[in-house]
N, C-alpha and C positions, 0 to 999 in steps of 0.2 A: 439509420434506425436507432432508437433509444435503447440502450442496454441496461442502464441503471437509472432509476427514478425515485426521488424522495419528495413527498408532498406533505407539508405541515408537520414535519418530524420534530418531535420533542423527546428528549431523553433526560430522565430524572434519576438521581441517586439519593438514597437516604443515608445521612450521616448522623446517627443518633436521632434527635428530634428535628434536625435540619434537613431540608430538601434542597439539593443542588441541581439546578437545571443546566446541564452541560450543553444541550441543544435546545433552541427555542423557536419552534415553528419553521424549520429550515426547508426550503424548496430547492431542488437540484435535479438536473437531468444531464446524463453523460452518454454520448453516442458511441456506437461500435467503432473501433479503430482510432478513437480520439486520445490524445495525450492531454491530461488535465493536471495542473499543479494546484495543490491546496496549501495556502499560506495563511499565516496569522501568528500573533504573539502566543506565548505559552498561556494555556488556560482558555484559549479561544474556542476550543471544541474539536480541534483537528484529530486527536486520537479517538475520541468518541465517534466522530464521523467515519474514520477509517474502520473502526470495529463494525459499524453497521454496513458500510459499503462492502466489507469482506464477509458479511454474514456471520461474524463472530458475536454479534449482539443484535437485538431487535429494539425498535422504538418503544417508548412508553406511550406515546400518542402519535398519530399520523400514519402514513403509509410509506414503506420502503420496498421496492421491488428490484429483483435481479432477473433480467430476461423474462419479465412478466410474472415471476413467482413472488407472491407477497410473503415477506419474511415472517410476519406476525402469524400467518396461517400454517407455518411449517413446524412440525415437531423437531426435537433436538436431533434425532437421527437423520431427518431430512435436511436439516441445516448442515450437518456434517457432510452429507453426500453432496450437497450443493457446493460447499466450499471445496471439496476434493476435486470436483469436475470443472468448476467455473472460475476459481480464483487461485492465483499463485502469489505467495507473499515473499517479499524481499525486505529484510530488516537491517537497520543500521549496524547492529551488533552481530550480524550474519546468522546467528543461531544454528551453527553447524554442530554436529555431534563429534566431539574431539577424538573419540576412540575409533571412529570410522574413517575410511579413506574418502577422497573426493567422489570416487565412483559410487561407493556405498551410500554416501549422503544423498546423492542425486537419485539413486534407486529407491530410497526409503519411501517417498510418497506413493510410488507405484505399487508397493506391497499392499497398501491399504485399499487399492483399487482392484486387487486380485490379478494383476498382470503376471504372466509367467516369468520365471527367473531369467530365461534366455532372452526374452523380449525386454525385460528391465535392463539387463546388461547392455544389450545392443543400443537401446534408446539413450541410456545414460552416457555411453561412450560417444554417441553422435552429438549429444548436447554439450558435453565437455569439449569436444573438438570444435563445435561452433563458437564457443566463448573463448577459444584460444588456449585450452588447457589439455590438449591431446597428450602431451608428455608429462602431465602431472596427475593423472587419474589415480595413481596408487598412493599419492602423498596424503598425509593427514593434515587437518587444519593448521596445527602448530608448525608444519613444515612449509606453509604457504604464506605469501605476503598478504597484506590487507586487501589489495586490489584483486589478488587471485582468489581469496576467500569470498569476496563479493561476487566474483564470476561464478564460483561454485554455487553460491546462494541463488543466483539468477538461473543457472541451469536446473537447479532443484525446483525452482518456482515453475519452470516450463515442463517439468516431468510428465504431468498429466494433460499437457496441451490445453491449458485453461484459456478462456477468452479474455480474462481480466488479470492484469499484473498490478498489484498494490505494493508500492515501494515506499517505505517509511524511512526518510532521511538516508537514502541509499549512498550518498557521498559523504555523510557526516563523519565517518571515521577514516577517510581516505585523504591522501595528499592530492594536490591539484591535478597532476598528470593522471593518476589512477582514477580520480573522480570523473575527469573528462572522458576517459575511455568507457567507464560504466554508463555515463549519460548517452554516449554515442550508441552503445549496445541497446539500451532501453529505447532510444529513438528508432533504431532499426527494427525492433519488434513491432512497432506500430506501422512503420512504412513498408516493411517487407512481409510481415505476417498478419497484419490487420489486427494485432492485439490492442485492447484498450488498456492504456497505461495511466495509472493514477499515482502521482508523486505527492507525498506529504512532506513538506520541506520548509526550512528557514532560509535556504540558499538561493539567492536570486539567479545565480548561474545555472542551477538545476532547473529553475522555472523557465529558463530561456528555451528549452527544447519543447515546451508545451504549446499546444494550440490555444489553450485558454488558461488563465490564472484566476482562481477563485480565492478571494480573501475572506477569512472568517474573523469575526469580532463578537465576543460575548455570546457565542453559540448561534449566531446568525450569519448569513452571507452579507457582508458589508460592502462588497464590490466585486466586479468581474471585468476582465480585460483580456485582449489577445496578448500573447507573449511579447515582451519588449515594451509594453505600455503600462503605466501605473493604473491599478484598478480604480474605477470610479465607484465611490461608496454610495450607498443608498440608505435613506432613513427608514424608520419602522413602517412607513406607508409605501415603500418601494420607490420613492422619489429620489432623484439624484441629489446628493448632498456634498459632493466634492470628496477628495481624498481624505482618509482618516488614518490617524496614527495613534499608537499608544498601547499600553499593556491591557490584557484582558483580565477576567476574573480568575480566581484560583482554579487549578485543574480539578476536574472531576476524577474520582477513582476509576481505574481501568477495570472493565469486567474480565472474567476469566477467559482463557483461550483454550482452544481444543488441543489435544496432544499433537506435538510436532509443528503447531502453527506459530508458536513463539508469542512474545508479548509485544503489542503494538503501542509502545510508550512514546512520550514526547521528549526524550532525552536530547540534550544538546550534543553537537558533534565534537569529536576530539581529533587528535592527530593520528594518522594511520601509516602503515607501511606502503611503499610504492607498489 
């Protein structure tokens, strides 16, 4: 069953008198339980696409739906509710609140859903145990390694049992060993829990866990392939045109995000702790 659908989606931003088209008539469908990697050079539209897939923004033209709900027809409060129930976000920079413990960070999204304190605590402990941090629940982010902080971020993304996990460069700030463990965890969410996992990444190793790799260029889908195969590019008429490489246009400005959601930027990865 199709969970996310985009048809003819265009996203435009005004920079003074200039109109930047970040997405240009993009068509995309993602099924329940699927792992999809979205790749492309900086400026190709990955961040803008992630914003729309996560209901952080709506198209300028075209149709984008999540579980049948047309984003353009929803008021802001309805978009917030949709994000809270349907989407969990995992970011490269973790976006944890430094003054809160791991347990409190995971509990936070549940507060906005009106879940009782006892249930929040129980569920947060269960999630942290699941990601291997049962003995670190009272630690604050600065007391955790990069890999541990990303595990907290994944537990937080799962707090409201969303159907969709959107991960923006989830291994970008991690070393190889920690990154591999995070990818295994994300893969397990699809295989064991039936979650739909969308990875926005520059990392070919991260893309290897995906069922499909979708490549963007200049705001359009330029190619698609199963994991482990180079994406076959298409021209503007949808005809196969062979593999394409190269840099895209300048990045469009990112729209604002809701409180607690974090910024879904296209920053490059750095070195992280084990």
